[in-house]
C-alpha positions, 0 to 999 in steps of 0.5 A: 129555845133555852140554852144553859148559861155556860153554853151561851157564853161558850158560843158567844166566845166562839162567835167573837173569836171567829168574827173578830179574829181573836186568838182562842186564849184571848176569847176564852179569857172573856168574863162577864166583866170584860168590856167590849165596845170601845175597849176591845179594838177589834170590835169597832162600829164596822164589826158590830153588824157582822158580829150581830149577824153571826149571833143571829145566824148561829143562835137562831135569834132575831136582833131588832135594830131598836134593841142595839144600843151602847148597853148591849155591847158594854161588856161580855156579860151584858151581851150574854144576858141579852142573848140568853133573854132572846133565847128564852123568849 
């Protein structure tokens, strides 16, 4: 299933907003360069599992444990690239 980049980005913003309780304006301001894990206070180690589960559920992908590392959640852009690659697989 292939979804165009802007749609994936918008879906990820909605998932981040819903999962982390981000205000809509704050979620809308996320860009490819926005750092996530370690910088976004709402995204702590406890929130990561919930976020990844929500991404799997809403986008119909499977994220394997060995695919989850620091680079995956380094930035909004790295997360979006990962999700797009999973959708295109």
